[in-house]
Residue, then its C-alpha position, 0 to 999 in steps of 0.5 A: x534222635x538223628x545223630x546215628x546214620x550208619x549203625x553196625x550191629x555186632x553178632x559175637x556168635x557166642x550164644x548171647x541172645x541177639x534179640x534185645x540188641x536187634x530190637x534196639x538197633x532196628x528201632x534206632x535205624x528206623x527212627x534215624x532213617x539210618x543204614x544198619x549192618x549186621x556183622x560177625x567175624x569168623x576167626x581164621x582157620x589154622x593153615x594145617x587144619x585148612x590143608x587137611x580139610x582141603x585134601x578132602x575137598x572141603x574149603x573149611x574157611x569158606x564153609x564157616x563163613x557161609x554158615x555164619x552168613x546164613x545165620x545172619x541173613x536169617x536174623x536180618x530177615x526176621x527183624x527187617x521191615x519194608x522201611x529197613x533193609x538190614x545188610x549182612x557182612x562176615x569178616x575173617x580175623x580177630x573179631x574186635x579188630x575186624x569190627x574196628x577196621x570196619x568202623x574206620x573204613x565204612x565210617x560207622x557212627x555207632x556200634x551195638x553189641x549184646x551182652x549177657x544179663x545179670x552178670x557184672x562186668x563185660x566179656x573180653x570181646x566187649x572190653x576190647x571194643x569199649x577200649x579201642x573202638x573210635x565211635x560210640x559203643x552201645x552194650x545192650x543187656x536185657x533189662x529187668x523192666x520195660x521202663x527206661x532209666x538212664x544215668x548220665x555220668x558227667x564230669x563238668x570241667x569245661x576245659x578238660x571234658x566239655x565236648x565229652x559232657x555235651x555228647x553224653x548229655x545230648x545222647x542221654x536226653x535224646x534217649x530219655x525222650x525217645x523211650x519216655x524214660x527217666x534221667x539221672x544226671x550224676x556228677x561226683x566230686x572230691x577235694x584232693x588232699x582233704x584227708x592229708x590236710x585233716x590228719x597229717x601232723x605236719x600240716x598246721x591248718x585248722x579244720x574250719x579252714x579245710x571245711x571252707x576249702x572243701x565247701x568252695x570246691x563243692x560250690x565250683x562243681x555245683x556251678x559247673x554242673x548247673x551250667x551244663x544242665x541248664x543248656x538242656x530243656x528237661x521240662x519234658x523229662x522226668x529227671x534228677x540231678x545228683x552232685x555227690x561227694x566221693x570217687x565215681x567208681x564208689x558212687x555210681x555202681x551202688x546208685x545204678x542198683x538203687x535207682x534201677x538204672x537200665x542204661x549208663x551213658x558215660x565217657x571213657x577217659x583217654x589222653x588224646x592223640x596217644x594210640x593204645x592209651x584208651x580207657x581210664x582206670x575210673x571208667x574201667x572200674x565202673x564198667x567192671x561192676x555194673x550189670x546194666x546196658x552201657x553207651x560209652x563214648x570217646x573224647x575228642x582226639x581219641x586215636x584207636x590202636x587198631x590200624x587198617x591193613x593196606 
């Protein structure tokens, strides 16, 4: 995998174990010959408190920044090797805002951040990044097993999501090879209006006709999924392809548990070109109910609502 060349690893400094995220970030950086920056943000001290400390000869903001930097440097020294020098950066401001501003100005192509294990959903700081960060965000949770099981959630609609599906499959297949893991390719589908057609007293359509329409819809999705998957040589990967009828937010979380998935690679659906409209309800509901790691990617044309101050 040579996709990522400028990785940003975010330390939230909230007590979350940085070990798994450090290990993943350094491994990716070494395999990609990439730059790796370990960054954190110190929130701005209220002016009244800063003035009070200054009267006693203490620059409180600078002290907190210096202390955070020392802790990051210790982490960087612990995980750095001769082939990889880990840079350190500390910003002042709102953590997720400063992270995204750094992505924009320094052109980071991947953000990695840790999250607690064993808890469904994500912390508010993580959700902000998943919703608003323009580059892929990898939320790393400690895995229950050393064996990697990757779930690639795709929606094979070439017109709407073709480039996003390609990115999801590119990342998922590369990581499965990198970690010698298993790959579950999952696409869910529904026939819009099926319930109404079958139950409404105002619709005069035989159930057999509805069955044919549902079957035709399934065949369309099956063909599109096959077209997508056939673009990849999966002979070296232990993989399964799933075409499942149902809403993704109802299908994917139970499948994560059933298959002991350790990483989901998925897209966060957004209308292109509209800042602030950043994550679809479906993606949000899935992310709120899983307790594994997630690699979330944005569609082409995504515009972050965060701007860089001039």
